[in-house]
N, C-alpha and C positions, 0 to 999 in steps of 0.2 A: 455472429455478434457477441461481443464480450459483455459479461455481466460485471460491471464495476461496483465495488463496495467501498464504503468509508467506515471508519471506526465508529462504534456506538458512542464513544466519548465526544464525537463531533456534534451530536444532537442534530439540530436543524441548520447548523452553520453552512455557509456557502464556500468558505475558504478552507479547504482541507485536502489531504492527500487521499487518493482513492487507489485501490488495488484491483487489478484484473487478473483473475486466475489464469496462469499460463502465459500471460502477456507482459505484465509489468506494473508500473506505478505511474500516476499522472496527477496533475494539479486540477482540482475541480473547477478552477477559474479558467483553465486553458485545456479543455477536454479533447481538443483535436490532436494533441501530441501526447506521447507517453515515453517513458524510459523503459526499454525492454530489460527484464530481469529473468534469468533462468530459474528454474525450480530449485536447483542446488544453491544458487546465490541467495535466493529468498529464504530458504531454510536456514542458511548460515546467519543471515541477518536476524531472523526471529530468535534463533538460539542465543545470539550475542545480546539482544535486547532483554530476553528473559533472564540471562545470567547476570546482567548488570542490574536489573531491577530486584534481584534476589539478595543483593548486597546490603 
């Protein structure tokens, strides 16, 4: 079973993106499906987001 997490910025909202470690991402409104994302791709995504927010 995957432990899905959502951003702490989402608070108690029902409509957010959730991340499953080693699995991918999914929409909290449609939890039966997810988008598979490799660990390498996820790390590249996080690096790009962090770099963009540092500007």
